[in-house]
C-alpha positions in Angstrom: -40.3 -13.3 5.3 -39.7 -10.9 2.3 -36.8 -8.5 2.8 -37.4 -4.8 2.8 -34.6 -2.4 1.8 -35.4 0.3 4.3 -31.8 0.6 5.5 -30.4 0.7 2.0 -32.8 3.2 0.6 -30.5 6.3 0.9 -27.5 4.6 -0.8 -29.3 2.1 -3.1 -29.0 4.0 -6.3 -25.3 4.9 -5.8 -24.5 1.2 -5.0 -26.6 -0.3 -7.8 -26.0 2.1 -10.7 -29.1 4.2 -10.3 -30.9 5.6 -13.4 -28.2 4.4 -15.8 -28.6 0.8 -14.6 -32.3 1.3 -14.9 -32.0 2.3 -18.5 -29.8 -0.7 -19.2 -32.4 -3.1 -17.6 -35.2 -1.4 -19.5 -33.4 -2.1 -22.7 -33.4 -5.8 -21.8 -37.1 -5.8 -21.0 -38.8 -3.6 -23.6 -38.5 -6.2 -26.5 -40.4 -8.7 -24.4 -43.3 -6.6 -23.0 -46.7 -6.9 -24.5 -49.0 -3.8 -25.0 -50.5 -2.6 -21.7 -49.7 -1.7 -18.2 -46.6 -3.0 -16.4 -46.7 -3.9 -12.7 -43.1 -3.5 -11.3 -43.1 -5.7 -8.1 -40.2 -4.7 -5.9 -40.0 -1.3 -7.7 -37.4 0.0 -5.2 -36.4 3.6 -6.1 -38.1 3.3 -9.4 -35.0 3.4 -11.6 -36.1 0.6 -14.0 -39.8 1.8 -13.9 -38.7 5.4 -14.7 -36.8 4.1 -17.8 -39.9 2.2 -18.9 -42.0 5.3 -18.3 -39.7 7.3 -20.5 -40.3 4.6 -23.2 -44.0 5.5 -23.0 -45.0 2.4 -21.0 -47.6 2.9 -18.2 -46.0 1.5 -15.0 -47.4 0.8 -11.5 -44.9 0.1 -8.8 -45.2 -2.0 -5.6 -42.7 -2.4 -2.8 -42.5 -3.3 0.9 -40.2 -0.4 1.8 -41.7 3.0 2.4 -38.3 4.8 2.2 -37.7 3.2 -1.2 -41.3 4.0 -2.4 -40.8 7.7 -1.5 -38.0 7.8 -4.0 -40.0 5.8 -6.6 -42.9 8.3 -6.2 -40.6 11.1 -7.1 -40.0 9.4 -10.4 -43.4 7.7 -11.1 -45.8 10.0 -9.3 -48.7 8.5 -7.4 -48.6 5.1 -9.2 -46.9 3.3 -6.3 -48.3 1.2 -3.5 -46.8 -0.4 -0.4 -47.4 -4.2 -0.8 -45.9 -7.6 -0.4 -45.3 -9.7 -3.5 -47.2 -12.5 -1.9 -50.4 -10.5 -1.4 -50.8 -8.0 -4.2 -53.7 -5.5 -3.6 -55.0 -5.6 -7.2 -57.9 -7.3 -8.9 -57.3 -10.4 -11.0 -56.3 -9.8 -14.6 -55.4 -6.1 -14.0 -52.0 -6.0 -15.8 -50.5 -6.9 -19.1 -47.0 -7.4 -17.7 -45.7 -8.2 -14.3 -42.0 -7.4 -13.7 -39.6 -8.7 -11.1 -36.3 -6.9 -11.5 -33.6 -8.2 -9.2 -36.1 -9.0 -6.4 -37.3 -12.6 -6.5 -34.4 -13.7 -4.2 -35.8 -11.4 -1.6 -39.4 -12.5 -1.5 -40.3 -14.8 1.4 -42.2 -17.3 -0.7 -41.3 -17.5 -4.4 -44.2 -19.8 -5.4 -46.8 -17.4 -3.8 -45.2 -14.4 -5.4 -45.3 -16.0 -8.8 -48.9 -17.2 -8.3 -49.9 -13.7 -7.3 -48.2 -12.4 -10.5 -50.2 -14.9 -12.6 -53.4 -13.9 -10.8 -53.1 -10.2 -11.6 -51.9 -10.9 -15.2 -54.4 -10.9 -18.0 -54.6 -13.6 -20.7 -51.8 -13.2 -23.1 -49.7 -11.3 -20.5 -46.1 -11.7 -19.6 -44.1 -12.3 -16.5 -40.5 -10.9 -16.8 -37.7 -11.5 -14.3 -34.2 -10.2 -14.1 -32.6 -12.6 -11.7 -29.6 -14.5 -10.3 -26.3 -13.4 -9.0 -24.4 -11.1 -11.5 -21.7 -13.2 -13.3 -18.5 -11.5 -14.4 -17.1 -11.9 -17.9 -13.5 -11.8 -16.6 -12.3 -13.0 -13.2 -10.0 -10.1 -12.1 -8.4 -9.7 -8.6 -11.6 -8.3 -7.1 -13.7 -11.2 -8.4 -11.2 -13.7 -7.2 -11.1 -12.2 -3.8 -14.9 -12.1 -3.6 -15.0 -15.8 -4.5 -14.8 -16.6 -0.8 -18.4 -15.4 -0.6 -19.6 -17.6 -3.5 -21.4 -20.0 -1.2 -23.5 -17.1 0.2 -24.3 -15.8 -3.2 -25.2 -19.2 -4.6 -27.7 -19.8 -1.8 -30.2 -17.5 -3.6 -33.6 -18.8 -4.3 -34.0 -17.3 -7.8 -32.3 -19.9 -9.8 -33.6 -20.6 -13.4 -35.0 -24.0 -12.2 -36.8 -22.5 -9.2 -38.4 -19.8 -11.3 -39.4 -22.2 -14.0 -40.9 -24.5 -11.4 -42.9 -21.7 -9.8 -44.1 -20.4 -13.1 -45.1 -23.8 -14.3 -47.1 -24.4 -11.1 -48.9 -21.1 -11.7 -49.8 -22.1 -15.3 -47.3 -19.8 -17.0 -45.5 -21.0 -20.1 -41.8 -20.3 -20.9 -41.0 -17.8 -23.6 -37.2 -17.3 -23.1 -34.5 -17.7 -20.5 -31.1 -16.4 -21.3 -28.3 -14.1 -20.1 -29.3 -10.5 -20.2 -27.2 -7.9 -22.0 -23.7 -7.2 -20.7 -23.7 -4.2 -18.3 -20.2 -2.7 -17.7 -19.3 -0.9 -14.5 -16.2 0.4 -12.8 -15.6 -0.2 -9.1 -12.5 -0.3 -7.0 -11.6 -2.9 -4.4 -12.3 -0.2 -1.8 -15.8 0.4 -3.3 -16.6 -3.3 -3.0 -15.3 -3.4 0.6 -17.4 -0.4 1.5 -20.5 -1.9 -0.1 -20.0 -5.1 2.0 -19.5 -3.1 5.2 -22.7 -1.2 4.5 -24.5 -4.5 3.9 -25.7 -3.4 0.5 -25.4 -6.8 -1.3 -28.5 -8.8 -0.7 -26.6 -11.9 0.2 -25.3 -10.4 3.4 -28.6 -8.9 4.6 -29.7 -11.9 6.6 -26.3 -12.6 8.3 -26.0 -12.0 12.0 -23.2 -9.8 13.3 -21.3 -12.9 14.3 -21.7 -14.5 10.9 -20.7 -11.3 9.2 -17.6 -11.0 11.3 -16.6 -14.6 10.6 -17.4 -14.8 6.9 -17.5 -11.3 5.4 -15.1 -9.2 7.4 -12.0 -11.2 6.2 -13.0 -10.6 2.6 -13.4 -6.9 3.3 -9.8 -6.9 4.7 -8.5 -8.8 1.7 -10.2 -6.4 -0.7 -8.6 -3.4 1.0 -5.2 -5.2 0.9 -5.2 -5.6 -2.9 -2.8 -3.6 -5.0 -4.1 -0.1 -5.9 -7.3 -0.6 -3.8 -8.7 2.8 -4.9 -8.3 2.2 -8.6 -11.5 1.1 -10.3 -11.5 -2.2 -12.2 -13.4 -2.2 -15.5 -15.8 -5.1 -15.3 -18.7 -6.6 -17.2 -21.5 -8.4 -15.4 -24.6 -10.3 -16.5 -27.7 -11.5 -14.8 -30.4 -13.7 -16.4 -33.6 -12.7 -18.1 -36.6 -15.0 -17.9 -39.9 -14.4 -19.7 -43.1 -16.4 -19.2 -46.6 -16.0 -20.7 -50.1 -16.7 -19.5 -51.8 -18.3 -22.5 -54.8 -20.2 -21.0 
C-alpha cells in the first residue's frame, strides 16, 4: 500500500526544510518542464508546488493525506485533490507535466503509478522525479553514525533502474538522469535523533515498534552521545533528478 503522511503533517515542513527546500527543488525542476499544467503527485504540504506557482506555473496537487492536503490548499487554493498515485482521478492526456518529488518510494506500486502518470500526460509531456536517498558530499560524524541504518535506506524502491524500467514499460523515453543540485542544510546530532524518534524519515515508517527498538533506537542513542550534540553540522545533500518524455 502507498504510505500516507498523516502523522507527519504537523512537523513535515520543519523536518524537511519547508518552503526553502521547495524553492530549491523548483529550481531543479523548472528548466525541464514543458509549457502547460503541472500535476504534482504526492504534493504533501505544497512546498514545491508553491514555488512552481510563484514561477507562474499552473499546478494541481494530489495526495493521499488529508492533513497534508489542508496545508497544500493554504498555498495552492482549491487546486488539490485526495487521490492515490495508482488511480489518478483525471482524464487521459490532461497534463503537460507530471511531477513526483520525493514520493515514488512511498507508492504501493511503482509501475502502476508511472503508468497512471503516462496516461494523464499529453503527447510531448514530461515526467519528472526527484528520488533516491539523499547522499552527503562529506561523511561527518553524524553521517558515519547514521550509516548503521544504510540497509534500511537502501531498501527504497525508487532506484534509477526501477524508475527507468517503469517508465520504459509505460512508453516514456529518458531525457536525463543525474544528481540534482546541492542543497545545504544545518542539523545537529540531536536534531537527527529527534527526527528518528518522531519517525519522520520515510525509511522508518514501516518498522514495527520491536524493529524500531532493535535497529533505530541504538542509533538515536549514539547520535545523542556524539560530541557537541546540539551543535549543527553544516552538510550538503543531493538526491537524483530523472526526466522522461512521452513522445509517441
